[in-house]
C-alpha positions as CSV (number, residue, x, y, z in Angstrom):
1,M,-105.1,8.0,-2.4
2,P,-102.8,6.3,0.1
3,I,-103.1,7.3,3.8
4,R,-99.9,7.2,5.9
5,E,-100.0,5.2,9.1
6,K,-99.1,7.2,12.3
7,S,-96.0,6.2,14.3
8,R,-96.3,5.1,17.9
9,E,-94.6,8.4,19.0
10,E,-97.1,10.5,17.0
11,V,-100.0,8.7,18.6
12,I,-98.6,8.9,22.1
13,D,-97.7,12.6,21.7
14,A,-101.3,13.4,20.5
15,V,-102.8,11.7,23.5
16,V,-100.4,13.5,25.9
17,L,-101.2,16.8,24.2
18,Q,-104.9,16.4,24.8
19,K,-104.4,15.1,28.3
20,N,-102.5,18.3,29.2
21,H,-105.1,20.5,27.5
22,Y,-108.0,18.8,29.3
23,A,-106.1,19.1,32.7
24,S,-105.9,22.9,32.1
25,G,-109.7,23.1,32.5
26,K,-110.1,25.1,29.3
27,T,-112.7,22.7,27.8
28,R,-115.1,22.9,30.8
29,P,-116.6,26.4,30.7
30,L,-120.0,26.5,29.1
31,E,-119.1,29.4,26.8
32,A,-116.0,27.5,25.5
33,R,-118.2,24.5,24.7
34,K,-120.7,26.6,22.8
35,E,-117.9,28.4,20.9
36,N,-116.4,25.1,19.8
37,L,-119.8,23.9,18.6
38,K,-120.4,27.1,16.6
39,K,-117.0,26.8,15.0
40,L,-117.8,23.2,14.1
41,A,-121.0,24.3,12.4
42,S,-119.1,27.0,10.5
43,V,-116.6,24.4,9.3
44,L,-119.4,22.3,7.8
45,R,-121.2,25.3,6.2
46,E,-118.2,27.0,4.8
47,N,-116.7,23.9,3.3
48,E,-119.8,22.2,2.1
49,S,-118.6,22.0,-1.5
50,N,-115.3,20.3,-0.6
51,I,-117.1,17.8,1.6
52,L,-119.7,17.0,-1.0
53,K,-117.0,16.5,-3.6
54,A,-115.1,14.1,-1.3
55,L,-118.2,12.1,-0.6
56,H,-118.9,11.8,-4.3
57,N,-115.4,10.6,-5.0
58,D,-115.5,8.0,-2.2
59,L,-119.1,6.7,-2.5
60,N,-120.6,8.4,-5.6
61,K,-123.1,10.1,-3.3
62,S,-125.5,12.6,-4.9
63,E,-125.5,16.1,-3.6
64,R,-129.0,15.7,-2.3
65,E,-128.2,12.5,-0.4
66,A,-124.8,13.7,0.9
67,Y,-126.2,17.0,2.2
68,T,-129.2,15.4,3.8
69,T,-127.5,12.5,5.5
70,E,-124.0,13.9,6.1
71,I,-124.1,17.7,6.5
72,G,-127.7,18.8,7.1
73,I,-128.3,16.3,9.9
74,L,-125.2,17.5,11.7
75,L,-126.1,21.1,11.5
76,E,-129.5,20.3,12.9
77,E,-127.9,18.4,15.7
78,I,-125.5,21.2,16.6
79,S,-128.4,23.7,16.6
80,F,-130.4,21.5,18.9
81,T,-127.4,21.0,21.2
82,L,-126.8,24.8,21.4
83,K,-130.4,25.5,22.3
84,N,-130.4,22.9,25.1
85,L,-126.9,22.9,26.5
86,D,-127.6,25.4,29.3
87,S,-130.1,23.0,30.9
88,W,-128.1,19.9,30.3
89,V,-125.0,21.1,32.1
90,K,-126.9,22.1,35.3
91,P,-126.8,19.8,38.3
92,K,-130.0,17.8,38.5
93,K,-131.8,17.7,41.9
94,V,-133.1,14.3,43.0
95,K,-135.8,13.4,45.6
96,T,-134.9,13.1,49.3
97,A,-135.5,9.7,50.9
98,V,-137.3,9.7,54.3
99,T,-134.0,8.4,55.9
100,H,-132.3,11.6,54.6
101,I,-134.6,14.3,55.7
102,G,-132.8,17.7,55.7
103,S,-130.4,16.7,53.0
104,K,-130.3,17.5,49.3
105,G,-129.1,15.3,46.5
106,Y,-127.7,16.2,43.1
107,R,-126.4,14.6,40.0
108,I,-123.6,16.7,38.5
109,P,-122.4,16.0,34.9
110,E,-118.7,16.2,34.3
111,P,-116.7,15.3,31.1
112,Y,-114.8,12.1,31.0
113,G,-111.7,13.7,29.6
114,V,-109.9,12.6,26.4
115,S,-112.1,10.7,24.1
116,L,-111.4,8.5,21.1
117,I,-113.9,8.4,18.2
118,I,-113.5,5.7,15.6
119,A,-115.7,6.4,12.6
120,P,-116.8,4.0,9.8
121,W,-116.7,4.5,6.0
122,N,-120.4,4.4,5.1
123,Y,-121.4,7.8,6.4
124,P,-117.8,9.1,6.9
125,V,-118.7,12.7,7.8
126,Q,-121.9,12.2,9.9
127,L,-120.6,9.3,11.9
128,A,-117.3,11.0,12.7
129,I,-118.8,14.4,13.6
130,S,-122.1,13.4,15.3
131,P,-120.4,11.8,18.4
132,L,-117.9,14.7,18.3
133,I,-120.8,17.1,18.9
134,G,-121.6,15.2,22.2
135,A,-117.9,15.0,23.2
136,L,-117.5,18.8,22.8
137,A,-120.8,19.6,24.4
138,A,-119.9,17.6,27.5
139,G,-116.5,19.3,27.7
140,N,-114.1,16.6,26.4
141,T,-111.3,16.7,23.9
142,A,-111.4,14.2,21.1
143,I,-109.1,12.3,18.7
144,V,-111.2,11.3,15.7
145,K,-110.1,8.5,13.5
146,P,-111.8,8.5,10.1
147,S,-112.0,5.4,8.0
148,E,-109.1,4.7,5.6
149,L,-111.7,3.2,3.1
150,T,-113.0,6.7,2.3
151,P,-109.6,8.5,1.8
152,H,-110.9,11.6,0.1
153,T,-113.3,12.3,2.9
154,S,-110.7,11.5,5.5
155,R,-108.2,13.9,3.9
156,V,-110.8,16.7,3.6
157,L,-111.8,16.4,7.3
158,S,-108.1,16.4,8.4
159,E,-107.3,19.5,6.3
160,L,-110.4,21.5,7.3
161,F,-110.1,20.8,11.0
162,E,-106.4,21.5,11.2
163,G,-107.0,25.0,10.0
164,I,-109.7,25.7,12.5
165,F,-109.1,23.7,15.7
166,D,-106.0,23.1,17.7
167,K,-105.0,19.5,17.9
168,E,-105.0,19.7,21.6
169,L,-108.8,19.9,21.4
170,I,-109.7,18.0,18.2
171,Y,-107.3,15.9,16.3
172,I,-108.5,14.3,13.0
173,M,-106.0,11.4,12.9
174,E,-105.7,9.8,9.5
175,G,-104.4,6.2,9.3
176,G,-105.3,2.6,8.7
177,I,-105.5,-0.5,10.8
178,E,-102.0,0.0,12.4
179,T,-103.0,3.5,13.6
180,N,-106.2,2.1,15.0
181,Q,-104.2,-0.5,16.9
182,L,-101.9,2.1,18.3
183,L,-104.8,4.3,19.4
184,L,-106.5,1.4,21.2
185,D,-103.4,0.9,23.2
186,Q,-103.6,4.4,24.7
187,P,-105.1,5.5,28.1
188,F,-108.2,7.3,26.8
189,D,-111.0,8.2,29.1
190,Y,-113.7,7.2,26.7
191,I,-114.0,5.3,23.5
192,F,-116.8,5.7,20.9
193,F,-116.7,3.2,18.1
194,T,-119.0,2.8,15.1
195,G,-118.5,-0.2,12.8
196,S,-118.8,-3.9,12.5
197,V,-119.5,-6.4,15.2
198,P,-116.1,-8.2,14.8
199,V,-114.1,-5.0,15.1
200,G,-116.4,-3.9,17.9
201,K,-115.3,-6.9,19.9
202,I,-111.7,-6.0,19.3
203,V,-112.3,-2.4,20.6
204,M,-114.1,-3.7,23.7
205,E,-111.4,-6.1,24.5
206,A,-108.7,-3.4,24.2
207,A,-110.8,-1.0,26.3
208,S,-111.3,-3.7,29.0
209,K,-107.6,-3.9,29.6
210,R,-107.7,-0.3,30.9
211,L,-111.3,-0.4,32.1
212,I,-112.2,2.4,29.6
213,P,-115.9,3.0,29.2
214,V,-117.2,2.5,25.7
215,T,-120.1,3.1,23.3
216,L,-120.3,0.6,20.5
217,E,-122.6,1.4,17.6
218,L,-122.6,-1.8,15.6
219,G,-125.0,-3.4,13.2
220,G,-126.6,-6.7,12.4
221,K,-129.5,-7.9,10.3
222,S,-132.4,-5.5,10.7
223,P,-135.8,-7.1,9.8
224,C,-138.6,-5.3,8.0
225,I,-142.1,-6.7,8.4
226,V,-145.0,-5.9,6.0
227,H,-148.3,-7.0,7.5
228,E,-151.4,-7.9,5.5
229,D,-153.1,-4.6,6.4
230,A,-150.2,-2.3,5.4
231,D,-150.6,0.5,2.9
232,L,-148.5,-1.4,0.3
233,S,-147.8,1.5,-2.0
234,L,-146.6,3.8,0.7
235,A,-144.8,0.9,2.5
236,A,-142.9,0.0,-0.7
237,K,-141.8,3.6,-1.3
238,R,-140.5,4.0,2.3
239,I,-138.8,0.6,2.4
240,A,-137.1,1.3,-0.9
241,F,-135.9,4.6,0.4
242,G,-134.5,3.0,3.5
243,K,-132.9,0.0,1.8
244,L,-131.3,1.8,-1.1
245,A,-130.0,5.0,0.5
246,N,-126.2,5.0,0.1
247,S,-126.7,1.8,-2.1
248,G,-127.8,-0.1,1.0
249,Q,-124.6,0.7,2.9
250,T,-126.4,1.9,6.0
251,C,-126.2,0.1,9.4
252,I,-129.9,0.5,10.0
253,A,-131.0,-0.3,6.5
254,P,-133.7,-3.0,6.3
255,D,-131.6,-6.1,5.9
256,Y,-134.3,-8.7,5.1
257,L,-138.0,-8.5,4.4
258,F,-140.9,-10.5,5.8
259,V,-144.1,-9.9,3.7
260,H,-147.5,-11.4,4.6
261,R,-148.2,-14.1,1.9
262,S,-151.5,-12.3,0.9
263,A,-149.5,-9.1,0.1
264,E,-146.5,-10.6,-1.6
265,T,-147.4,-10.1,-5.3
266,K,-148.8,-6.6,-4.8
267,F,-145.8,-5.5,-2.7
268,I,-143.3,-6.7,-5.3
269,E,-145.1,-4.7,-7.9
270,E,-145.1,-1.6,-5.7
271,F,-141.4,-2.0,-4.7
272,K,-140.4,-2.2,-8.4
273,K,-142.4,0.9,-9.1
274,A,-140.8,2.8,-6.2
275,V,-137.3,1.8,-7.5
276,H,-138.0,3.1,-11.0
277,E,-139.5,6.3,-9.6
278,F,-136.4,7.0,-7.6
279,Y,-133.7,5.9,-10.0
280,G,-135.3,5.4,-13.4
281,E,-135.5,2.2,-15.5
282,E,-131.7,1.8,-15.4
283,P,-130.6,2.7,-11.8
284,L,-126.9,2.1,-12.6
285,K,-127.1,5.2,-14.9
286,S,-128.8,7.4,-12.3
287,D,-126.8,10.2,-10.8
288,Q,-128.8,9.6,-7.6
289,Y,-127.5,6.1,-7.2
290,G,-124.3,5.4,-5.3
291,K,-121.6,2.8,-5.6
292,I,-120.1,0.2,-3.3
293,V,-117.2,1.5,-1.3
294,N,-114.5,-0.8,-2.7
295,E,-113.8,-4.0,-4.7
296,R,-113.7,-6.3,-1.7
297,H,-117.2,-5.3,-0.6
298,Y,-118.5,-5.3,-4.1
299,N,-117.3,-8.9,-4.7
300,R,-118.8,-10.0,-1.4
301,L,-122.2,-8.5,-2.4
302,K,-122.1,-10.1,-5.9
303,S,-121.6,-13.5,-4.2
304,Y,-125.0,-13.1,-2.5
305,L,-126.7,-13.1,-5.9
306,N,-126.1,-16.9,-5.9
307,D,-127.9,-17.4,-2.6
308,G,-131.4,-17.4,-4.1
309,E,-133.8,-16.8,-6.9
310,V,-133.6,-13.2,-8.3
311,I,-137.1,-11.7,-8.3
312,F,-135.9,-8.5,-10.0
313,G,-132.7,-6.7,-10.5
314,G,-129.5,-8.7,-10.3
315,G,-127.4,-6.6,-12.7
316,F,-124.0,-5.1,-11.8
317,N,-121.1,-3.0,-13.2
318,D,-117.6,-4.2,-12.4
319,Q,-116.1,-0.9,-13.5
320,S,-118.2,1.5,-11.4
321,L,-118.6,-1.0,-8.5
322,Q,-122.4,-0.8,-8.7
323,I,-125.1,-3.4,-8.1
324,Q,-128.7,-2.9,-9.2
325,P,-131.4,-2.7,-6.6
326,T,-132.1,-6.4,-6.3
327,M,-134.7,-8.5,-4.5
328,I,-134.1,-12.3,-4.1
329,R,-136.0,-15.2,-2.6
330,P,-133.3,-17.0,-0.6
331,N,-132.7,-20.7,-1.1
332,N,-132.9,-21.3,2.7
333,N,-132.5,-19.4,5.9
334,E,-128.8,-20.4,6.4
335,V,-127.3,-19.1,3.1
336,P,-124.8,-16.2,3.7
337,V,-127.3,-13.6,2.5
338,M,-129.5,-14.6,5.4
339,T,-126.8,-14.9,8.1
340,E,-124.4,-12.1,7.3
341,E,-125.1,-8.4,7.4
342,I,-125.6,-7.4,3.8
343,F,-124.7,-3.8,3.7
344,G,-125.7,-3.4,0.1
345,P,-128.7,-3.1,-2.3
346,I,-129.6,-6.8,-2.2
347,F,-132.9,-7.5,-0.4
348,P,-133.9,-11.1,0.5
349,M,-137.6,-11.6,0.9
350,L,-139.5,-14.1,3.0
351,T,-143.2,-14.7,3.3
352,Y,-145.3,-15.6,6.4
353,D,-148.8,-16.6,7.3
354,R,-148.8,-16.0,11.0
355,L,-147.0,-13.2,12.9
356,E,-145.7,-15.9,15.4
357,E,-143.5,-17.2,12.6
358,V,-141.8,-13.8,12.2
359,K,-141.4,-13.3,16.0
360,A,-139.9,-16.8,16.4
361,F,-137.4,-16.2,13.5
362,V,-136.3,-12.7,14.7
363,A,-136.0,-13.9,18.3
364,S,-133.8,-16.8,17.3
365,R,-131.2,-14.4,15.7
366,P,-128.9,-11.9,17.4
367,K,-130.7,-8.8,18.5
368,P,-130.9,-6.3,15.5
369,L,-130.0,-2.7,15.5
370,A,-133.3,-1.7,13.9
371,L,-136.7,-3.2,13.2
372,Y,-139.4,-1.8,10.9
373,L,-143.0,-2.8,11.0
374,F,-145.7,-1.7,8.5
375,T,-149.2,-2.2,9.8
376,E,-152.4,-0.3,10.6
377,N,-153.2,-2.7,13.5
378,D,-152.4,-1.3,17.0
379,D,-152.4,-4.8,18.5
380,V,-149.9,-6.0,15.9
381,E,-147.7,-3.0,16.7
382,K,-147.9,-3.6,20.4
383,D,-147.2,-7.3,19.9
384,I,-144.0,-6.6,18.0
385,T,-142.7,-3.6,20.0
386,Q,-143.2,-5.3,23.4
387,N,-142.1,-8.8,22.5
388,L,-139.1,-8.4,20.3
389,S,-135.8,-6.8,21.4
390,Y,-134.0,-4.4,19.1
391,G,-132.1,-1.2,19.2
392,G,-134.8,1.1,17.8
393,G,-136.9,1.5,14.7
394,C,-140.1,2.8,13.1
395,I,-143.7,1.9,12.6
396,N,-144.7,2.6,9.0
397,D,-141.3,4.1,8.0
398,T,-137.6,3.3,7.8
399,L,-134.5,5.1,8.9
400,M,-136.3,8.2,10.2
401,H,-135.9,7.4,13.9
402,I,-132.2,8.2,13.5
403,A,-133.0,11.8,12.3
404,T,-134.7,13.1,15.4
405,P,-132.5,14.4,18.3
406,H,-135.3,13.6,20.7
407,L,-134.8,9.9,20.4
408,P,-131.6,8.2,21.6
409,F,-130.0,5.9,19.0
410,G,-128.2,2.8,19.8
411,G,-128.1,-1.0,19.7
412,V,-128.7,-3.9,22.2
413,G,-126.8,-7.1,22.5
414,E,-124.6,-7.8,19.5
415,S,-125.9,-4.6,17.8
416,G,-124.3,-2.3,20.2
417,I,-123.8,-0.8,23.7
418,G,-124.9,2.7,24.7
419,S,-126.7,5.4,22.7
420,Y,-126.4,8.9,21.5
421,H,-128.1,11.8,19.6
422,G,-129.5,14.9,21.3
423,E,-129.2,14.9,25.1
424,S,-128.1,11.2,24.9
425,S,-124.9,12.4,23.2
426,F,-124.2,14.8,26.1
427,S,-125.0,12.0,28.6
428,T,-122.8,9.5,26.8
429,F,-119.8,11.7,27.1
430,S,-120.5,12.7,30.7
431,H,-120.0,11.1,34.0
432,Y,-122.8,11.9,36.5
433,K,-121.4,12.5,40.0
434,S,-123.8,11.8,42.8
435,V,-123.5,14.4,45.6
436,L,-125.4,14.4,48.9
437,K,-125.4,17.8,50.8
438,Q,-126.3,17.1,54.4
439,T,-127.8,19.7,56.8
440,N,-126.0,20.9,59.9
441,L,-129.2,22.2,61.6
442,F,-129.9,18.9,63.2
443,D,-128.5,15.4,63.4
444,F,-130.1,11.9,63.7
445,S,-128.4,10.1,66.6
446,F,-130.0,6.8,65.7
447,K,-127.5,6.1,63.0
448,Y,-124.6,6.0,65.3
449,P,-123.4,2.8,67.1
450,N,-124.0,4.2,70.6
451,S,-127.6,5.1,70.0
452,K,-129.9,3.5,72.6
453,N,-133.0,2.9,70.4
454,G,-131.2,3.1,67.1
455,L,-131.9,-0.4,65.8
456,K,-135.6,-0.1,66.6
457,I,-135.9,3.2,64.7
458,L,-133.9,1.8,61.8
459,R,-136.1,-1.3,61.5
460,R,-139.1,1.1,61.2
461,L,-137.4,3.2,58.5
462,L,-135.7,0.5,56.5
463,R,-138.4,-2.0,55.6
């Protein structure tokens, strides 16, 4: 299904259209924001079947997985936002310093203006609409660029939104790389990008030319640590869930595994058991198991099978673009499967004797988007969470930190800049103005240059 590139004129006209609409002030009233969010929820509910069909065509996602990770999570986020938006939009009072007695300080959230949201292909509905929720809640307009690698989903989103929302508020702009390049050359007020580190650098470079603020949700190699005291059966099930959802095509999927040497044999047995419970003895025939998005990524993943000894799995289907859940023991730490983000169902496993080995290894690599630790030891938990830098993660689970609106989600270092979800989404798309309201009931003369004892008083106050 080919997607037509947009012309420069089309892109410029779209941005001008939204600039004019934002300038009209129509996006700012609280009730207008709420109404737009309610309409967004209605679009998702009333067109669930079309969206699920598109996701199945693009990624072979099962109905259960597609609803849970693409539609249901968005409906929950909209509901949470509607419940809390009244309090989020209110000016926030701040404390008064002793030097400012009589005054009042406020932080007032205001929308940035016209935002650009560039979405990836792995969760093409969730990762296009989730930031849009924050943009609308904060009072912005948005041009949303879906991924051309999931053309069925891109087309469905475009058609659904065009019938419900005016393009001056939300424009689902289909296109490929050329359209992305044209968009990045426009004077947006905010850019929100989800995707790979290399493309994230291009986005940031383009934004820097106009000093446009950005949020970058990237990726990286997220480690998973199974300590010697972990509940191995439960850990294996939760790790298999996190690794194999969407056939491993998840930015926060466990990318490589560190298992304590004493737990290695038992963990492998339990992991195999979990895979078979989820997808049967032949996962490639399961209607719950997805496919790789395209042939290029499929061939890239197949090449990783040569980077180590296959512990189990290793099968594939060139026609359906599927690869079995596979665990390998890498030849060394510098093979591609250990240096590149995998984004697929291949799981390299390392063993360790001392936790210091794991900490040294993780700290020597770029900061990951997620980290997962399985342990019953509070000291081990404290050691890892306090001494390793990563975007976010779980203790004794995987992926689930992304599903709560009470936790901000984002990366650090090469895994991203900024965060969102819940109130963090509202904050991301808002500029907080600092306002000081001074009293006229009295005045402090010591601050003026003609004050006789001003310096003496200031020395007392400012120390």
